PAROVO-437103 format. One record per residue (C-alpha): residue number from 0; residue in one letter; x, y, z. Coordinates in steps of 0.05 Angstrom, whole numbers, plus 5000, padded with zeros to 4 digits. Layout:
BEGIN
PT/NUM/A/X/Y/Z
...
# end
This chain:
BEGIN
PT/0/X/0912/2143/1897
PT/1/X/0924/2134/1822
PT/2/X/0903/2068/1791
PT/3/X/0918/2027/1729
PT/4/X/0880/2044/1666
PT/5/X/0820/1999/1677
PT/6/X/0762/2048/1676
PT/7/X/0718/2069/1618
PT/8/X/0733/2142/1634
PT/9/X/0808/2131/1629
PT/10/X/0802/2091/1564
PT/11/X/0758/2145/1534
PT/12/X/0806/2200/1553
PT/13/X/0866/2161/1525
PT/14/X/0830/2150/1458
PT/15/X/0811/2223/1455
PT/16/X/0882/2246/1471
PT/17/X/0912/2200/1418
PT/18/X/0863/2225/1366
PT/19/X/0887/2296/1381
PT/20/X/0958/2274/1369
PT/21/X/0938/2242/1302
PT/22/X/0906/2308/1280
PT/23/X/0965/2349/1303
PT/24/X/0925/2384/1356
PT/25/X/0983/2389/1405
PT/26/X/0954/2434/1458
PT/27/X/0889/2396/1460
PT/28/X/0927/2331/1465
PT/29/X/0968/2358/1522
PT/30/X/0907/2379/1561
PT/31/X/0875/2310/1551
PT/32/X/0938/2274/1574
PT/33/X/0945/2320/1634
PT/34/X/0873/2302/1654
PT/35/X/0888/2229/1644
PT/36/X/0951/2234/1686
PT/37/X/0908/2256/1744
PT/38/X/0867/2192/1739
PT/39/X/0916/2136/1723
PT/40/X/0988/2115/1734
PT/41/X/1001/2083/1666
PT/42/X/1061/2092/1619
PT/43/X/1017/2105/1558
PT/44/X/0990/2168/1589
PT/45/X/1060/2195/1605
PT/46/X/1087/2173/1537
PT/47/X/1031/2211/1502
PT/48/X/1042/2273/1545
PT/49/X/1115/2271/1526
PT/50/X/1097/2271/1452
PT/51/X/1049/2330/1459
PT/52/X/1100/2369/1500
PT/53/X/1154/2355/1449
PT/54/X/1113/2387/1393
PT/55/X/1100/2447/1439
PT/56/X/1176/2455/1454
PT/57/X/1165/2445/1529
PT/58/X/1230/2411/1546
PT/59/X/1218/2405/1621
PT/60/X/1153/2367/1612
PT/61/X/1183/2325/1556
PT/62/X/1237/2297/1602
PT/63/X/1192/2290/1663
PT/64/X/1138/2253/1624
PT/65/X/1183/2208/1584
PT/66/X/1228/2188/1642
PT/67/X/1165/2171/1682
PT/68/X/1138/2130/1623
PT/69/X/1204/2093/1618
PT/70/X/1202/2075/1692
PT/71/X/1130/2051/1688
PT/72/X/1143/2008/1627
PT/73/X/1202/1977/1663
PT/74/X/1159/1964/1725
PT/75/X/1107/1931/1681
PT/76/X/1160/1888/1648
PT/77/X/1145/1917/1579
PT/78/X/1215/1918/1547
PT/79/X/1189/1940/1480
PT/80/X/1153/2001/1509
PT/81/X/1213/2019/1552
PT/82/X/1260/2014/1493
PT/83/X/1215/2058/1450
PT/84/X/1214/2113/1503
PT/85/X/1289/2105/1516
PT/86/X/1302/2122/1442
PT/87/X/1261/2185/1447
PT/88/X/1298/2206/1510
PT/89/X/1363/2194/1473
PT/90/X/1345/2243/1417
PT/91/X/1316/2293/1467
PT/92/X/1381/2292/1506
PT/93/X/1418/2313/1443
PT/94/X/1368/2362/1413
PT/95/X/1347/2397/1476
PT/96/X/1411/2393/1516
PT/97/X/1466/2378/1466
PT/98/X/1487/2316/1506
PT/99/X/1514/2267/1454
PT/100/X/1544/2220/1505
PT/101/X/1479/2216/1545
PT/102/X/1442/2204/1480
PT/103/X/1488/2146/1463
PT/104/X/1476/2117/1533
PT/105/X/1401/2117/1524
PT/106/X/1409/2086/1454
PT/107/X/1451/2029/1483
PT/108/X/1399/2019/1538
PT/109/X/1345/2013/1485
PT/110/X/1387/1963/1446
PT/111/X/1396/1920/1508
PT/112/X/1321/1920/1522
PT/113/X/1305/1897/1451
PT/114/X/1354/1839/1453
PT/115/X/1319/1773/1442
PT/116/X/1252/1803/1423
PT/117/X/1221/1779/1358
PT/118/X/1217/1827/1298
PT/119/X/1181/1891/1319
PT/120/X/1183/1962/1291
PT/121/X/1227/1985/1349
PT/122/X/1285/1945/1319
PT/123/X/1280/1990/1257
PT/124/X/1272/2054/1297
PT/125/X/1332/2037/1340
PT/126/X/1374/2039/1276
PT/127/X/1338/2100/1248
PT/128/X/1353/2142/1310
PT/129/X/1424/2116/1312
PT/130/X/1433/2143/1241
PT/131/X/1401/2209/1259
PT/132/X/1449/2219/1316
PT/133/X/1508/2200/1273
PT/134/X/1488/2249/1219
PT/135/X/1478/2304/1270
PT/136/X/1548/2293/1299
PT/137/X/1585/2286/1232
PT/138/X/1600/2212/1236
PT/139/X/1623/2167/1179
PT/140/X/1575/2167/1121
PT/141/X/1593/2095/1104
PT/142/X/1569/2071/1172
PT/143/X/1505/2112/1166
PT/144/X/1492/2081/1098
PT/145/X/1501/2011/1126
PT/146/X/1458/2020/1187
PT/147/X/1403/2057/1149
PT/148/X/1399/2000/1099
PT/149/X/1388/1952/1157
PT/150/X/1334/1997/1185
PT/151/X/1298/2002/1118
PT/152/X/1299/1927/1110
PT/153/X/1271/1915/1180
PT/154/X/1218/1970/1171
PT/155/X/1196/1937/1106
PT/156/X/1193/1868/1138
PT/157/X/1150/1891/1196
PT/158/X/1106/1937/1154
PT/159/X/1128/2003/1184
PT/160/X/1129/2051/1125
PT/161/X/1151/2111/1167
PT/162/X/1214/2075/1191
PT/163/X/1228/2046/1122
PT/164/X/1222/2111/1085
PT/165/X/1259/2153/1136
PT/166/X/1316/2102/1134
PT/167/X/1315/2105/1058
PT/168/X/1324/2181/1062
PT/169/X/1382/2172/1111
PT/170/X/1415/2121/1065
PT/171/X/1405/2169/1006
PT/172/X/1437/2227/1043
PT/173/X/1496/2183/1063
PT/174/X/1505/2162/0990
PT/175/X/1506/2235/0969
PT/176/X/1558/2251/1022
PT/177/X/1600/2194/0993
PT/178/X/1595/2224/0924
PT/179/X/1545/2173/0896
PT/180/X/1498/2230/0880
PT/181/X/1453/2198/0827
PT/182/X/1438/2137/0870
PT/183/X/1429/2179/0933
PT/184/X/1382/2229/0901
PT/185/X/1340/2173/0872
PT/186/X/1328/2145/0942
PT/187/X/1315/2214/0971
PT/188/X/1264/2228/0916
PT/189/X/1228/2164/0933
PT/190/X/1227/2179/1007
PT/191/X/1202/2250/0996
PT/192/X/1148/2226/0949
PT/193/X/1125/2175/1001
PT/194/X/1127/2230/1055
PT/195/X/1083/2279/1018
PT/196/X/1037/2230/0982
PT/197/X/1005/2200/1044
PT/198/X/1046/2136/1048
PT/199/X/1078/2161/1112
PT/200/X/1037/2179/1174
PT/201/X/1086/2206/1226
PT/202/X/1095/2282/1216
PT/203/X/1163/2275/1250
PT/204/X/1187/2223/1200
PT/205/X/1157/2262/1142
PT/206/X/1192/2327/1163
PT/207/X/1260/2295/1175
PT/208/X/1258/2256/1109
PT/209/X/1244/2320/1070
PT/210/X/1299/2357/1109
PT/211/X/1349/2304/1087
PT/212/X/1331/2316/1014
PT/213/X/1342/2391/1021
PT/214/X/1408/2379/1058
PT/215/X/1431/2335/1000
PT/216/X/1413/2390/0951
PT/217/X/1455/2439/0991
PT/218/X/1514/2391/0993
PT/219/X/1516/2385/0917
PT/220/X/1497/2459/0909
PT/221/X/1433/2445/0872
PT/222/X/1401/2507/0901
PT/223/X/1344/2513/0851
PT/224/X/1318/2445/0872
PT/225/X/1330/2461/0945
PT/226/X/1288/2523/0939
PT/227/X/1228/2484/0912
PT/228/X/1232/2433/0969
PT/229/X/1241/2488/1022
PT/230/X/1175/2519/1000
PT/231/X/1139/2452/1006
PT/232/X/1170/2438/1074
PT/233/X/1148/2505/1101
PT/234/X/1077/2492/1078
PT/235/X/1080/2424/1113
PT/236/X/1108/2453/1178
PT/237/X/1053/2505/1179
PT/238/X/1000/2451/1171
PT/239/X/1026/2409/1228
PT/240/X/1044/2469/1270
PT/241/X/1116/2448/1278
PT/242/X/1155/2511/1293
PT/243/X/1222/2474/1299
PT/244/X/1216/2448/1227
PT/245/X/1198/2518/1205
PT/246/X/1263/2544/1236
PT/247/X/1303/2488/1204
PT/248/X/1271/2507/1138
PT/249/X/1291/2579/1149
PT/250/X/1363/2556/1158
PT/251/X/1361/2516/1094
PT/252/X/1325/2571/1056
PT/253/X/1379/2620/1079
PT/254/X/1431/2579/1042
PT/255/X/1391/2586/0978
PT/256/X/1384/2661/0990
PT/257/X/1458/2670/1003
PT/258/X/1475/2633/0939
PT/259/X/1428/2677/0898
PT/260/X/1455/2741/0929
PT/261/X/1395/2759/0972
PT/262/X/1438/2770/1033
PT/263/X/1391/2814/1073
PT/264/X/1335/2763/1067
PT/265/X/1384/2707/1086
PT/266/X/1406/2746/1147
PT/267/X/1334/2755/1170
PT/268/X/1318/2682/1162
PT/269/X/1380/2660/1200
PT/270/X/1371/2708/1258
PT/271/X/1299/2687/1267
PT/272/X/1317/2613/1265
PT/273/X/1373/2623/1316
PT/274/X/1327/2661/1364
PT/275/X/1274/2607/1362
PT/276/X/1320/2547/1365
PT/277/X/1361/2577/1422
PT/278/X/1300/2566/1467
PT/279/X/1267/2507/1433
PT/280/X/1325/2462/1410
PT/281/X/1392/2493/1427
PT/282/X/1434/2440/1392
PT/283/X/1395/2449/1328
PT/284/X/1416/2522/1321
PT/285/X/1488/2503/1306
PT/286/X/1480/2498/1230
PT/287/X/1445/2566/1229
PT/288/X/1502/2596/1270
PT/289/X/1554/2569/1221
PT/290/X/1515/2596/1162
PT/291/X/1508/2664/1194
PT/292/X/1583/2664/1208
PT/293/X/1595/2650/1134
PT/294/X/1548/2707/1115
PT/295/X/1584/2754/1163
PT/296/X/1649/2732/1131
PT/297/X/1623/2749/1062
PT/298/X/1600/2817/1088
PT/299/X/1670/2831/1113
PT/300/X/1649/2828/1187
PT/301/X/1704/2780/1206
PT/302/X/1705/2793/1281
PT/303/X/1631/2779/1285
PT/304/X/1639/2716/1244
PT/305/X/1692/2690/1291
PT/306/X/1650/2706/1352
PT/307/X/1593/2664/1323
PT/308/X/1640/2607/1310
PT/309/X/1663/2608/1383
PT/310/X/1592/2585/1400
PT/311/X/1598/2523/1356
PT/312/X/1671/2508/1364
PT/313/X/1663/2433/1352
PT/314/X/1623/2440/1287
PT/315/X/1665/2412/1229
PT/316/X/1638/2461/1177
PT/317/X/1655/2518/1224
PT/318/X/1728/2499/1215
PT/319/X/1721/2511/1140
PT/320/X/1693/2580/1153
PT/321/X/1752/2593/1199
PT/322/X/1799/2572/1144
PT/323/X/1767/2622/1096
PT/324/X/1771/2678/1147
PT/325/X/1845/2663/1158
PT/326/X/1857/2668/1083
PT/327/X/1822/2735/1082
PT/328/X/1865/2760/1139
PT/329/X/1927/2740/1101
PT/330/X/1942/2682/1148
PT/331/X/1951/2627/1096
PT/332/X/1988/2582/1144
PT/333/X/1930/2583/1193
PT/334/X/1881/2571/1136
PT/335/X/1921/2510/1114
PT/336/X/1923/2484/1185
PT/337/X/1847/2490/1193
PT/338/X/1835/2454/1126
PT/339/X/1884/2398/1144
PT/340/X/1853/2388/1213
PT/341/X/1785/2383/1179
PT/342/X/1812/2331/1131
PT/343/X/1845/2293/1188
PT/344/X/1778/2288/1225
PT/345/X/1730/2279/1166
PT/346/X/1716/2206/1151
PT/347/X/1745/2183/1085
PT/348/X/1675/2164/1062
PT/349/X/1650/2236/1068
PT/350/X/1678/2254/0999
PT/351/X/1641/2319/0987
PT/352/X/1661/2350/1053
PT/353/X/1733/2330/1039
PT/354/X/1730/2361/0970
PT/355/X/1706/2427/0999
PT/356/X/1764/2426/1049
PT/357/X/1811/2407/0993
PT/358/X/1792/2468/0953
PT/359/X/1808/2513/1013
PT/360/X/1874/2476/1025
PT/361/X/1892/2487/0952
PT/362/X/1883/2562/0957
PT/363/X/1921/2565/1023
PT/364/X/1980/2525/0995
PT/365/X/1983/2570/0934
PT/366/X/1982/2632/0978
PT/367/X/2041/2603/1015
PT/368/X/2078/2594/0950
PT/369/X/2077/2518/0954
PT/370/X/2066/2470/0896
PT/371/X/1992/2449/0892
PT/372/X/1977/2378/0913
PT/373/X/1959/2333/0854
PT/374/X/1919/2289/0901
PT/375/X/1876/2348/0924
PT/376/X/1861/2369/0852
PT/377/X/1845/2298/0832
PT/378/X/1795/2291/0889
PT/379/X/1760/2354/0867
PT/380/X/1759/2332/0795
PT/381/X/1732/2263/0813
PT/382/X/1676/2295/0853
PT/383/X/1657/2339/0794
PT/384/X/1656/2279/0748
PT/385/X/1605/2245/0793
PT/386/X/1563/2307/0810
PT/387/X/1528/2337/0750
PT/388/X/1510/2405/0781
PT/389/X/1540/2467/0750
PT/390/X/1567/2496/0816
PT/391/X/1608/2433/0831
PT/392/X/1635/2432/0760
PT/393/X/1652/2505/0766
PT/394/X/1689/2492/0831
PT/395/X/1731/2439/0797
PT/396/X/1747/2486/0739
PT/397/X/1768/2541/0788
PT/398/X/1815/2491/0823
PT/399/X/1844/2471/0755
PT/400/X/1853/2543/0736
PT/401/X/1889/2560/0801
PT/402/X/1935/2500/0793
PT/403/X/1950/2517/0720
PT/404/X/1965/2590/0737
PT/405/X/2011/2570/0793
PT/406/X/2053/2530/0744
PT/407/X/2055/2583/0691
PT/408/X/2003/2553/0645
PT/409/X/1963/2617/0639
PT/410/X/1925/2601/0575
PT/411/X/1899/2537/0605
PT/412/X/1882/2574/0669
PT/413/X/1845/2627/0629
PT/414/X/1802/2575/0594
PT/415/X/1786/2542/0661
PT/416/X/1767/2607/0695
PT/417/X/1724/2630/0636
PT/418/X/1685/2564/0636
PT/419/X/1675/2568/0712
PT/420/X/1649/2639/0707
PT/421/X/1599/2618/0654
PT/422/X/1574/2560/0697
PT/423/X/1567/2603/0759
PT/424/X/1532/2659/0723
PT/425/X/1481/2610/0693
PT/426/X/1462/2582/0760
PT/427/X/1453/2651/0791
PT/428/X/1511/2657/0839
PT/429/X/1534/2730/0837
PT/430/X/1585/2725/0894
PT/431/X/1620/2663/0868
PT/432/X/1618/2691/0797
PT/433/X/1653/2755/0820
PT/434/X/1707/2716/0856
PT/435/X/1718/2676/0792
PT/436/X/1726/2741/0754
PT/437/X/1782/2762/0803
PT/438/X/1818/2696/0790
PT/439/X/1810/2707/0715
PT/440/X/1835/2778/0720
PT/441/X/1900/2756/0754
PT/442/X/1910/2706/0698
PT/443/X/1897/2760/0645
PT/444/X/1948/2805/0678
PT/445/X/2000/2749/0674
PT/446/X/1983/2744/0599
PT/447/X/1992/2820/0591
PT/448/X/1919/2829/0573
PT/449/X/1911/2892/0615
PT/450/X/1847/2919/0585
PT/451/X/1810/2852/0592
PT/452/X/1836/2845/0664
PT/453/X/1811/2915/0681
PT/454/X/1742/2898/0653
PT/455/X/1737/2835/0696
PT/456/X/1760/2871/0758
PT/457/X/1711/2928/0748
PT/458/X/1654/2878/0739
PT/459/X/1675/2841/0802
PT/460/X/1681/2905/0842
PT/461/X/1610/2926/0822
PT/462/X/1582/2858/0841
PT/463/X/1617/2858/0909
PT/464/X/1593/2928/0924
PT/465/X/1521/2911/0905
PT/466/X/1523/2849/0949
PT/467/X/1555/2885/1008
PT/468/X/1618/2843/1006
PT/469/X/1662/2898/1035
PT/470/X/1728/2861/1041
PT/471/X/1724/2831/0972
PT/472/X/1707/2899/0941
PT/473/X/1766/2930/0977
PT/474/X/1812/2875/0954
PT/475/X/1793/2886/0882
PT/476/X/1807/2960/0887
PT/477/X/1875/2946/0918
PT/478/X/1891/2897/0862
PT/479/X/1870/2948/0809
PT/480/X/1915/3000/0841
PT/481/X/1973/2952/0842
PT/482/X/1962/2931/0771
PT/483/X/1946/2998/0739
PT/484/X/1959/3054/0788
PT/485/X/1941/3123/0762
PT/486/X/1927/3129/0688
PT/487/X/1992/3126/0648
PT/488/X/2035/3100/0705
PT/489/X/2028/3025/0694
PT/490/X/2103/3018/0684
PT/491/X/2127/3062/0740
PT/492/X/2110/3016/0797
PT/493/X/2135/3032/0867
PT/494/X/2168/2979/0912
PT/495/X/2111/2989/0961
PT/496/X/2066/2953/0911
PT/497/X/2107/2890/0922
PT/498/X/2104/2849/0985
PT/499/X/2165/2850/1031
PT/500/X/2185/2781/1009
PT/501/X/2177/2800/0935
PT/502/X/2224/2859/0946
PT/503/X/2275/2811/0977
PT/504/X/2269/2766/0916
PT/505/X/2275/2825/0868
PT/506/X/2338/2850/0901
PT/507/X/2371/2782/0898
PT/508/X/2347/2773/0826
PT/509/X/2379/2841/0809
PT/510/X/2444/2816/0840
PT/511/X/2444/2761/0787
PT/512/X/2424/2702/0831
PT/513/X/2387/2643/0800
PT/514/X/2322/2615/0829
PT/515/X/2359/2558/0865
PT/516/X/2408/2608/0895
PT/517/X/2352/2654/0917
PT/518/X/2315/2595/0948
PT/519/X/2377/2575/0987
PT/520/X/2390/2646/1010
PT/521/X/2317/2656/1034
PT/522/X/2308/2584/1059
PT/523/X/2247/2571/1016
PT/524/X/2230/2523/0960
PT/525/X/2248/2537/0887
PT/526/X/2173/2534/0871
PT/527/X/2162/2591/0920
PT/528/X/2216/2633/0887
PT/529/X/2186/2619/0819
PT/530/X/2118/2642/0842
PT/531/X/2147/2706/0873
PT/532/X/2184/2721/0808
PT/533/X/2119/2711/0768
PT/534/X/2082/2759/0816
PT/535/X/2137/2811/0809
PT/536/X/2134/2809/0733
PT/537/X/2059/2816/0735
PT/538/X/2058/2873/0784
PT/539/X/2113/2911/0748
PT/540/X/2084/2894/0679
PT/541/X/2152/2870/0655
PT/542/X/2167/2813/0607
PT/543/X/2230/2781/0635
PT/544/X/2275/2774/0696
PT/545/X/2327/2816/0663
PT/546/X/2277/2872/0652
PT/547/X/2257/2868/0725
PT/548/X/2329/2873/0747
PT/549/X/2342/2932/0702
PT/550/X/2278/2967/0725
PT/551/X/2297/2957/0798
PT/552/X/2366/2986/0786
PT/553/X/2338/3045/0746
PT/554/X/2288/3062/0801
PT/555/X/2342/3057/0854
PT/556/X/2310/2999/0892
PT/557/X/2376/2960/0896
# end
């Protein structure tokens, strides 16, 4: 019969097991706790076994040990101990099993157990884990910021540096998500410094705090800084033998590699992370799956990208990848729907996510021939004003260029595209730079600068081909054929080079109808007709509507 922990042998074994945990000797700790479990029936032994099993990715033992510890703490009347273990079961339920509702239930149970207790570290950790769950499930950044600030204050008041600094990192990440990048990064820097300077003791808190800093770098596209922190995190995960953190680092490092054009290396990192996390922490592989879907999208492997997204259907960022895929398939309406649904569901406080969706919505609306939303452009511009990174500024300039081009302000569009390309090239983003060149080339064609447009398209095509961006490269070649055809035939365009709707517009234009009359006949907006006419003139390399009508009549198209 097992007995309470009242023997010297049991106390010695417990001290030895806890020392192994402190040193990060997870297998040795597990063996010591297993031996202790055979001698005593005490919650500390089961709680310690749960910790060791957690680091060893043994989900079955994690749940068995922690649920047993919870029951023993409750039997003893130790509400603080029971609450502490309930919080760990909450996070395990999400990370191992993807059960967000179950996790929330355990969190509420922990909160109830702590009611009325004087200030203890568990009050801070209750809020820390609440924030962690909210961040993992895409909840409102404003709420995360508020709760994290409470956790940091409690952690500071009770002298728990791990809880205080981890909460500070969470608050910093929430600030960045809200667009307060300078303030957020300042807090994340402080938390990371505390994590790696010895001020924090828990390897779990250290790892998560550093992860939040890298996540913030990804959000604002500061990939140079992210790369530096990824290297430090991987060194740390190797020292503490935390394979899960190593896989998370691989996912974050893959984003850096994708940005810099090292797609083969990114693919290897993501596939390895997904394989490991599928067995160790299934819910934690979702970001890696979304990133791999985006890489497949860039590679032109759209069916594979969509298959990956089916596995993470709920993930908000997956919806943005779906929107981009729809655009590439020529389904601008579906792309706009995906972007709008993302915006409907994204909390208003999550400004950076909303700006990313706004950029996609802008492109989709323009592809549909609709007037660009001033509100969308203003949101992107406001974000760029608050975020000093070159990629975010470039994104705003691209949006400004697209809007200007859509309204016929091609010189303004040209200046915006050229500045964006310079920014993207300086920060080492070959794919984004090439896409910017395609936007610039369209603008140059509208300005009748054929030679300059050809140069930009050729540079973009080479970059896409070197990266392995098959669809983008193919699209550039099609555009070049439409714009230039065979040498010397730039002015003898065929109707097949126009879309079906553009041919409809051209025929009505040749019949002498005005834009309002064409819009009424085709049941579309006047802005849509204006855009179609601009496209027709560009593709046919003609200066006026009258010239287009005459050309169509001469070629026998009407």
